[in-house]
MDTraj code that builds the backbone (N, CA, C; nanometers):
import mdtraj as md
import numpy as np

residues = "MET ALA LYS PHE HIS PHE LYS PHE GLN THR LEU LEU GLU HIS HIS ARG ARG VAL GLU ASP GLN ARG GLN ARG GLU LEU ALA GLN HIS LEU ARG THR ARG MET ILE PHE HIS ASP GLN ILE ARG GLU MET GLN ASP THR ILE ARG ASP SER LYS GLN SER LEU ALA ASP GLY LEU VAL GLY GLN VAL ASP LEU THR ARG VAL GLY GLN PHE ALA ARG TYR SER GLY HIS ALA ALA GLN ARG ALA ARG GLN ILE VAL VAL ARG LEU ALA GLY VAL GLU LYS GLN ILE ASP GLU ALA ARG GLN LEU LEU LEU ASP ALA THR LYS GLN ARG LYS SER LEU GLU LEU LEU ARG ASP LYS HIS GLN ALA GLN TRP ARG TYR GLU GLN ASN ARG ARG GLU THR ASN GLU LEU ASP GLU LEU ALA THR THR ARG TYR ALA ARG HIS LEU MET ILE GLY GLY VAL GLY".split()
xyz = np.array([
    [3.0201, -0.4758, 2.2232],
    [2.9684, -0.5863, 2.1437],
    [2.9518, -0.5403, 1.9991],
    [2.9783, -0.6290, 1.9088],
    [2.9675, -0.5986, 1.7664],
    [2.8217, -0.5754, 1.7288],
    [2.8036, -0.4973, 1.6238],
    [2.6687, -0.4654, 1.5785],
    [2.6464, -0.5280, 1.4413],
    [2.5270, -0.5814, 1.4203],
    [2.4940, -0.6446, 1.2926],
    [2.4814, -0.5386, 1.1844],
    [2.5402, -0.5679, 1.0700],
    [2.5300, -0.4791, 0.9544],
    [2.4860, -0.5634, 0.8354],
    [2.3685, -0.5286, 0.7801],
    [2.3150, -0.5998, 0.6632],
    [2.3707, -0.5333, 0.5388],
    [2.4443, -0.6091, 0.4581],
    [2.5126, -0.5482, 0.3442],
    [2.4173, -0.5007, 0.2350],
    [2.2918, -0.5441, 0.2397],
    [2.1935, -0.4999, 0.1407],
    [2.0933, -0.4005, 0.2004],
    [2.1308, -0.3342, 0.3098],
    [2.0398, -0.2422, 0.3777],
    [1.9950, -0.1286, 0.2854],
    [2.0861, -0.0764, 0.2059],
    [2.0516, 0.0318, 0.1136],
    [1.9470, -0.0152, 0.0133],
    [1.9643, -0.1363, -0.0367],
    [1.8675, -0.1930, -0.1313],
    [1.7327, -0.2145, -0.0630],
    [1.7341, -0.2611, 0.0602],
    [1.6096, -0.2809, 0.1350],
    [1.5374, -0.1477, 0.1538],
    [1.6115, -0.0434, 0.1885],
    [1.5495, 0.0881, 0.2051],
    [1.4928, 0.1383, 0.0725],
    [1.5631, 0.1113, -0.0362],
    [1.5121, 0.1489, -0.1689],
    [1.3790, 0.0778, -0.1967],
    [1.3737, -0.0514, -0.1665],
    [1.2491, -0.1264, -0.1907],
    [1.1356, -0.0762, -0.1008],
    [1.1679, -0.0310, 0.0189],
    [1.0645, 0.0274, 0.1061],
    [1.0106, 0.1568, 0.0453],
    [1.1023, 0.2386, -0.0082],
    [1.0580, 0.3637, -0.0716],
    [0.9731, 0.3348, -0.1953],
    [1.0126, 0.2349, -0.2737],
    [0.9340, 0.1971, -0.3918],
    [0.7960, 0.1508, -0.3487],
    [0.7907, 0.0682, -0.2451],
    [0.6615, 0.0192, -0.1961],
    [0.5745, 0.1356, -0.1480],
    [0.6329, 0.2296, -0.0765],
    [0.5572, 0.3470, -0.0314],
    [0.5028, 0.4256, -0.1505],
    [0.5858, 0.4424, -0.2529],
    [0.5424, 0.5140, -0.3732],
    [0.4262, 0.4396, -0.4405],
    [0.4369, 0.3088, -0.4484],
    [0.3291, 0.2286, -0.5085],
    [0.2001, 0.2430, -0.4280],
    [0.2111, 0.2496, -0.2966],
    [0.0921, 0.2683, -0.2125],
    [0.0283, 0.4042, -0.2394],
    [0.1111, 0.5062, -0.2533],
    [0.0571, 0.6394, -0.2826],
    [-0.0102, 0.6426, -0.4192],
    [0.0498, 0.5758, -0.5174],
    [-0.0102, 0.5718, -0.6516],
    [-0.1455, 0.5016, -0.6481],
    [-0.1521, 0.3883, -0.5786],
    [-0.2791, 0.3168, -0.5669],
    [-0.3826, 0.4039, -0.4961],
    [-0.3422, 0.4715, -0.3903],
    [-0.4352, 0.5584, -0.3169],
    [-0.4880, 0.6691, -0.4076],
    [-0.4028, 0.7234, -0.4925],
    [-0.4465, 0.8295, -0.5841],
    [-0.5501, 0.7762, -0.6832],
    [-0.5265, 0.6565, -0.7368],
    [-0.6236, 0.5969, -0.8305],
    [-0.7562, 0.5666, -0.7594],
    [-0.7483, 0.5182, -0.6366],
    [-0.8707, 0.4904, -0.5603],
    [-0.9466, 0.6197, -0.5316],
    [-0.8737, 0.7256, -0.5038],
    [-0.9379, 0.8555, -0.4804],
    [-1.0079, 0.9041, -0.6075],
    [-0.9413, 0.8895, -0.7219],
    [-1.0020, 0.9294, -0.8490],
    [-1.1307, 0.8505, -0.8734],
    [-1.1255, 0.7203, -0.8463],
    [-1.2452, 0.6372, -0.8628],
    [-1.3580, 0.6863, -0.7721],
    [-1.3232, 0.7190, -0.6499],
    [-1.4243, 0.7675, -0.5554],
    [-1.4871, 0.8975, -0.6063],
    [-1.4044, 0.9869, -0.6615],
    [-1.4555, 1.1131, -0.7152],
    [-1.5526, 1.0865, -0.8292],
    [-1.5176, 0.9956, -0.9197],
    [-1.6072, 0.9625, -1.0311],
    [-1.7388, 0.9030, -0.9809],
    [-1.7294, 0.8132, -0.8836],
    [-1.8525, 0.7549, -0.8270],
    [-1.9385, 0.8643, -0.7633],
    [-1.8755, 0.9569, -0.6939],
    [-1.9502, 1.0672, -0.6323],
    [-2.0178, 1.1540, -0.7378],
    [-1.9473, 1.1815, -0.8484],
    [-2.0051, 1.2627, -0.9559],
    [-2.1269, 1.1922, -1.0171],
    [-2.1155, 1.0631, -1.0405],
    [-2.2296, 0.9879, -1.0963],
    [-2.3464, 0.9884, -0.9986],
    [-2.3165, 0.9652, -0.8723],
    [-2.4219, 0.9639, -0.7702],
    [-2.4896, 1.1014, -0.7619],
    [-2.4099, 1.2065, -0.7701],
    [-2.4649, 1.3418, -0.7645],
    [-2.5563, 1.3682, -0.8849],
    [-2.5143, 1.3243, -1.0029],
    [-2.5988, 1.3408, -1.1228],
    [-2.7291, 1.2636, -1.1086],
    [-2.7202, 1.1414, -1.0569],
    [-2.8409, 1.0611, -1.0380],
    [-2.9357, 1.1302, -0.9408],
    [-2.8822, 1.1844, -0.8343],
    [-2.9659, 1.2547, -0.7362],
    [-3.0319, 1.3772, -0.7995],
    [-2.9544, 1.4510, -0.8784],
    [-3.0082, 1.5712, -0.9427],
    [-3.1178, 1.5347, -1.0418],
    [-3.0953, 1.4306, -1.1199],
    [-3.1971, 1.3867, -1.2170],
    [-3.3224, 1.3404, -1.1442],
    [-3.3048, 1.2657, -1.0358],
    [-3.4202, 1.2179, -0.9586],
    [-3.4993, 1.3358, -0.9033],
    [-3.4267, 1.4339, -0.8471],
    [-3.4944, 1.5522, -0.7932],
    [-3.5649, 1.6304, -0.9050],
    [-3.4989, 1.6411, -1.0207],
    [-3.5586, 1.7123, -1.1344],
    [-3.6829, 1.6397, -1.1843],
    [-3.6790, 1.5085, -1.1881],
    [-3.7961, 1.4307, -1.2297],
    [-3.9119, 1.4548, -1.1341],
    [-3.8809, 1.4558, -1.0059],
    [-3.9864, 1.4792, -0.9063],
    [-4.0454, 1.6187, -0.9235],
    [-3.9570, 1.7155, -0.9452],
    [-4.0022, 1.8532, -0.9644],
    [-4.0852, 1.8645, -1.0917],
    [-4.0404, 1.7965, -1.1974],
    [-4.1138, 1.7987, -1.3246],
    [-4.2498, 1.7309, -1.3083],
    [-4.2531, 1.6194, -1.2364],
    [-4.3799, 1.5497, -1.2133],
    [-4.4773, 1.6396, -1.1386],
    [-4.4261, 1.7129, -1.0425],
    [-4.5127, 1.8069, -0.9699],
    [-4.5638, 1.9161, -1.0644],
    [-4.4803, 1.9538, -1.1622],
    [-4.5179, 2.0583, -1.2571],
    [-4.6142, 2.0111, -1.3636],
    [-4.6356, 1.8821, -1.3749],
    [-4.7272, 1.8292, -1.4760],
    [-4.8718, 1.8257, -1.4272],
    [-4.8919, 1.8658, -1.3057],
    [-5.0277, 1.8726, -1.2527],
    [-5.0840, 2.0092, -1.2899],
    [-5.2008, 2.0076, -1.3504],
    [-5.2626, 2.1337, -1.3918],
    [-5.2038, 2.1794, -1.5248],
    [-5.1645, 2.3054, -1.5317],
    [-5.1109, 2.3595, -1.6558],
    [-4.9653, 2.3140, -1.6717],
    [-4.9317, 2.2593, -1.7898],
    [-4.7987, 2.2052, -1.8166],
    [-4.7099, 2.3159, -1.8716],
    [-4.5917, 2.3284, -1.8126],
    [-4.4927, 2.4265, -1.8565],
    [-4.3980, 2.3555, -1.9527],
    [-4.4184, 2.3771, -2.0843],
    [-4.3372, 2.3091, -2.1847],
    [-4.1913, 2.3542, -2.1815],
    [-4.1651, 2.4743, -2.1416],
    [-4.0272, 2.5224, -2.1298],
    [-3.9528, 2.4402, -2.0245],
    [-4.0223, 2.4181, -1.9146],
    [-3.9643, 2.3380, -1.8063],
    [-3.9402, 2.1944, -1.8507],
    [-4.0324, 2.1375, -1.9249],
    [-4.0171, 2.0012, -1.9775],
    [-3.8975, 1.9962, -2.0715],
    [-3.8852, 2.0965, -2.1574],
    [-3.7725, 2.1029, -2.2502],
    [-3.6400, 2.1167, -2.1776],
    [-3.6367, 2.1994, -2.0746],
    [-3.5140, 2.2154, -1.9966],
    [-3.4736, 2.0842, -1.9305],
    [-3.5731, 2.0133, -1.8775],
    [-3.5448, 1.8852, -1.8136],
    [-3.4911, 1.7862, -1.9160],
    [-3.5510, 1.7822, -2.0334],
    [-3.5063, 1.6894, -2.1376],
    [-3.3621, 1.7210, -2.1784],
    [-3.3318, 1.8496, -2.1964],
    [-3.1940, 1.8882, -2.2324],
    [-3.0966, 1.8514, -2.1203],
    [-3.1357, 1.8833, -1.9977],
    [-3.0475, 1.8522, -1.8845],
    [-3.0265, 1.7021, -1.8734],
    [-3.1335, 1.6261, -1.8868],
    [-3.1232, 1.4802, -1.8778],
    [-3.0302, 1.4260, -1.9852],
    [-3.0433, 1.4767, -2.1061],
    [-2.9562, 1.4320, -2.2150],
    [-2.8110, 1.4674, -2.1878],
    [-2.7903, 1.5890, -2.1411],
    [-2.6548, 1.6327, -2.1084],
    [-2.5966, 1.5485, -1.9944],
    [-2.6758, 1.5245, -1.8911],
    [-2.6297, 1.4458, -1.7763],
    [-2.6006, 1.3023, -1.8184],
    [-2.6836, 1.2455, -1.9058],
    [-2.6598, 1.1082, -1.9527],
    [-2.5289, 1.1022, -2.0316],
    [-2.5059, 1.2024, -2.1149],
    [-2.3811, 1.2070, -2.1917],
    [-2.2606, 1.2180, -2.0981],
    [-2.2710, 1.3065, -2.0013],
    [-2.1617, 1.3244, -1.9035],
    [-2.1400, 1.1960, -1.8239],
    [-2.2470, 1.1292, -1.7870],
    [-2.2359, 1.0033, -1.7125],
    [-2.1642, 0.8978, -1.7963],
    [-2.1959, 0.8897, -1.9253],
    [-2.1280, 0.7939, -2.0140],
    [-1.9777, 0.8245, -2.0200],
    [-1.9428, 0.9523, -2.0282],
    [-1.8018, 0.9908, -2.0304],
    [-1.7316, 0.9496, -1.9009],
    [-1.8001, 0.9722, -1.7909],
    [-1.7416, 0.9353, -1.6616],
    [-1.7248, 0.7848, -1.6519],
    [-1.8225, 0.7092, -1.7005],
    [-1.8141, 0.5629, -1.6954],
    [-1.6956, 0.5138, -1.7781],
    [-1.6727, 0.5754, -1.8940],
    [-1.5580, 0.5378, -1.9772],
    [-1.4277, 0.5679, -1.9023],
    [-1.4201, 0.6861, -1.8433],
    [-1.3003, 0.7219, -1.7668],
    [-1.2849, 0.6328, -1.6444],
    [-1.3977, 0.5958, -1.5853],
    [-1.3963, 0.5082, -1.4690],
    [-1.3399, 0.3708, -1.5057],
    [-1.3742, 0.3216, -1.6230],
    [-1.3201, 0.1932, -1.6687],
    [-1.1679, 0.2019, -1.6811],
    [-1.1183, 0.3133, -1.7313],
    [-0.9737, 0.3331, -1.7399],
    [-0.9091, 0.3371, -1.6023],
    [-0.9755, 0.4020, -1.5092],
    [-0.9229, 0.4101, -1.3726],
    [-0.9212, 0.2722, -1.3085],
    [-1.0235, 0.1924, -1.3341],
    [-1.0272, 0.0556, -1.2796],
    [-0.9072, -0.0253, -1.3296],
    [-0.8745, -0.0069, -1.4563],
    [-0.7580, -0.0762, -1.5124],
    [-0.6306, -0.0274, -1.4438],
    [-0.6209, 0.1039, -1.4218],
    [-0.5050, 0.1597, -1.3529],
    [-0.4958, 0.1082, -1.2091],
    [-0.6107, 0.0919, -1.1446],
    [-0.6131, 0.0390, -1.0074],
    [-0.5595, -0.1033, -1.0054],
    [-0.6045, -0.1855, -1.1012],
    [-0.5554, -0.3235, -1.1080],
    [-0.4043, -0.3269, -1.1286],
    [-0.3548, -0.2421, -1.2192],
    [-0.2112, -0.2371, -1.2451],
    [-0.1355, -0.1881, -1.1220],
    [-0.1887, -0.0864, -1.0563],
    [-0.1232, -0.0314, -0.9368],
    [-0.1211, -0.1346, -0.8250],
    [-0.2282, -0.2116, -0.8111],
    [-0.2306, -0.3173, -0.7087],
    [-0.1247, -0.4228, -0.7368],
    [-0.1101, -0.4587, -0.8638],
    [-0.0099, -0.5584, -0.9006],
    [0.1311, -0.5051, -0.8741],
    [0.1551, -0.3787, -0.9091],
    [0.2864, -0.3185, -0.8835],
    [0.3153, -0.3130, -0.7335],
    [0.2127, -0.2796, -0.6552],
    [0.2290, -0.2763, -0.5099],
    [0.2583, -0.4157, -0.4568],
    [0.1877, -0.5152, -0.5069],
    [0.2107, -0.6533, -0.4640],
    [0.3539, -0.6955, -0.4962],
    [0.4016, -0.6634, -0.6166],
    [0.5389, -0.6974, -0.6553],
    [0.6406, -0.6278, -0.5653],
    [0.6171, -0.4996, -0.5379],
    [0.7090, -0.4243, -0.4519],
    [0.7113, -0.4819, -0.3105],
    [0.5953, -0.5221, -0.2619],
    [0.5867, -0.5809, -0.1281],
    [0.6621, -0.7139, -0.1231],
    [0.6455, -0.7942, -0.2265],
    [0.7174, -0.9226, -0.2323],
    [0.8681, -0.9008, -0.2314],
    [0.9150, -0.8036, -0.3091],
    [1.0590, -0.7769, -0.3141],
    [1.1110, -0.7300, -0.1784],
    [1.0353, -0.6414, -0.1145],
    [1.0770, -0.5938, 0.0171],
    [1.0806, -0.7075, 0.1179],
    [0.9761, -0.7900, 0.1180],
    [0.9695, -0.9002, 0.2145],
    [1.0796, -1.0026, 0.1904],
    [1.1129, -1.0263, 0.0643],
    [1.2197, -1.1230, 0.0372],
    [1.3533, -1.0709, 0.0907],
    [1.3767, -0.9401, 0.0771],
    [1.4996, -0.8834, 0.1334],
    [1.4968, -0.8847, 0.2861],
    [1.3806, -0.8635, 0.3442],
    [1.3702, -0.8695, 0.4898],
    [1.3957, -1.0119, 0.5400],
    [1.3480, -1.1105, 0.4660],
    [1.3752, -1.2493, 0.5040],
    [1.5251, -1.2793, 0.4943],
    [1.5873, -1.2288, 0.3885],
    [1.7316, -1.2472, 0.3730],
    [1.8061, -1.1794, 0.4882],
    [1.7629, -1.0573, 0.5232],
    [1.8245, -0.9868, 0.6353],
    [1.8087, -1.0668, 0.7645],
    [1.6886, -1.1189, 0.7885],
    [1.6644, -1.1964, 0.9108],
    [1.7509, -1.3222, 0.9144],
    [1.7677, -1.3854, 0.8002],
    [1.8515, -1.5052, 0.7919],
    [1.9975, -1.4693, 0.8201],
    [2.0445, -1.3600, 0.7596],
    [2.1814, -1.3161, 0.7844],
    [2.2005, -1.2773, 0.9306],
    [2.1004, -1.2111, 0.9878],
    [2.1103, -1.1697, 1.1275],
    [2.1133, -1.2913, 1.2204],
    [2.0342, -1.3923, 1.1906],
    [2.0346, -1.5145, 1.2723],
    [2.1709, -1.5840, 1.2622],
    [2.2267, -1.5880, 1.1436],
    [2.3592, -1.6487, 1.1252],
    [2.4647, -1.5673, 1.2004],
    [2.4535, -1.4346, 1.1941],
    [2.5471, -1.3471, 1.2636],
    [2.5387, -1.3701, 1.4147],
    [2.4165, -1.3805, 1.4676],
    [2.3980, -1.4067, 1.6115],
    [2.4592, -1.5399, 1.6512],
    [2.4364, -1.6389, 1.5669],
    [2.4921, -1.7716, 1.5936],
    [2.6448, -1.7634, 1.6012],
    [2.7052, -1.6934, 1.5046],
    [2.8505, -1.6785, 1.5024],
    [2.8991, -1.5994, 1.6239],
    [2.8277, -1.4943, 1.6618],
    [2.8641, -1.4157, 1.7795],
    [2.8595, -1.5024, 1.9053],
    [2.7542, -1.5797, 1.9192],
    [2.7407, -1.6672, 2.0365],
    [2.8510, -1.7739, 2.0379],
    [2.8831, -1.8268, 1.9212],
    [2.9879, -1.9284, 1.9113],
    [3.1229, -1.8686, 1.9505],
    [3.1547, -1.7487, 1.9009],
    [3.2811, -1.6817, 1.9359],
    [3.2879, -1.6531, 2.0865],
    [3.1747, -1.6041, 2.1379],
    [3.1707, -1.5725, 2.2805],
    [3.1916, -1.6976, 2.3648],
    [3.1285, -1.8063, 2.3250],
    [3.1443, -1.9327, 2.3964],
    [3.2891, -1.9804, 2.3892],
    [3.3499, -1.9692, 2.2711],
    [3.4901, -2.0092, 2.2562],
    [3.5814, -1.9233, 2.3433],
    [3.5567, -1.7935, 2.3494],
    [3.6374, -1.7042, 2.4329],
    [3.6223, -1.7397, 2.5798],
    [3.4984, -1.7676, 2.6208],
    [3.4756, -1.8053, 2.7610],
    [3.5432, -1.9381, 2.7932],
    [3.5366, -2.0324, 2.6998],
    [3.6046, -2.1614, 2.7203],
    [3.7551, -2.1410, 2.7323],
    [3.8102, -2.0555, 2.6476],
    [3.9541, -2.0294, 2.6501],
    [3.9939, -1.9620, 2.7817],
    [3.9109, -1.8664, 2.8261],
    [3.9390, -1.8018, 2.9545],
    [3.9340, -1.9019, 3.0696],
    [3.8354, -1.9877, 3.0665],
    [3.8224, -2.0873, 3.1734],
    [3.9406, -2.1840, 3.1714],
    [3.9845, -2.2239, 3.0522],
    [4.0979, -2.3154, 3.0398],
    [4.2249, -2.2478, 3.0901],
    [4.2456, -2.1229, 3.0521],
    [4.3634, -2.0481, 3.0970],
    [4.3629, -2.0329, 3.2478],
    [4.2505, -2.0025, 3.3014],
    [4.2373, -1.9852, 3.4465],
    [4.2665, -2.1158, 3.5198],
    [4.2135, -2.2238, 3.4676],
    [4.2364, -2.3545, 3.5292],
    [4.3841, -2.3911, 3.5204],
    [4.4479, -2.3634, 3.4028],
    [4.5907, -2.3952, 3.3872],
    [4.6726, -2.3114, 3.4849],
    [4.6398, -2.1858, 3.5034],
    [4.7087, -2.0994, 3.5982],
    [4.6920, -2.1522, 3.7410],
    [4.5727, -2.1969, 3.7690],
    [4.5437, -2.2518, 3.9011],
    [4.6297, -2.3745, 3.9257],
    [4.6454, -2.4586, 3.8228],
    [4.7291, -2.5791, 3.8380],
    [4.8754, -2.5413, 3.8555],
    [4.9211, -2.4406, 3.7832],
    [5.0606, -2.3997, 3.7893],
    [5.0962, -2.3392, 3.9261],
    [5.0007, -2.2731, 3.9855],
    [5.0258, -2.2107, 4.1151],
    [5.0344, -2.3177, 4.2228],
    [4.9791, -2.4270, 4.1947],
    [4.9946, -2.5328, 4.2920],
    [4.8660, -2.5995, 4.3327],
    [4.7614, -2.5573, 4.2753],
    [4.6352, -2.6200, 4.3099],
    [4.6199, -2.7525, 4.2364],
    [4.5527, -2.8428, 4.2941],
    [4.5263, -2.9718, 4.2314],
    [4.3772, -2.9809, 4.2080],
    [4.3437, -3.0112, 4.0810],
    [4.2118, -3.0334, 4.0319],
    [4.1035, -2.9834, 4.1071],
])
top = md.Topology()
chain = top.add_chain()
for i, resn in enumerate(residues, 1):
    res = top.add_residue(resn, chain, resSeq=i)
    for name in ("N", "CA", "C"):
        top.add_atom(name, md.element.get_by_symbol(name[0]), res)
traj = md.Trajectory(xyz[None], top)
């Protein structure tokens, strides 16, 4: 039996590879975003713990060196957090772009798959039609032979 061959199979495989690449790119941007969120969360936890420790140190004799260290650390952490937030905004934009590219790649792949399915359905229809015609021809030939040998209807 004949086998279906989609003439755009190479193009379809290319679009699948592009879609896979777009998925990997989006995953990388999402991972970067997760890392930034983790860094911010870690800084917040450290500042909270430092505040608690500093509050405990304010009971009784106050250690001004410790207060100064906390103030410097807090300022540094706030600056670092602002930098991360700026970078995070850039990553969010990259995520949106990567999602759009992935959506476009998926649409292109699906449109080729629909075309392939349509061609395959047409091919099946033609195969079935040819097979039916061959069977009809065989039956007609057989019946004609039967009549020639001497059989009646």
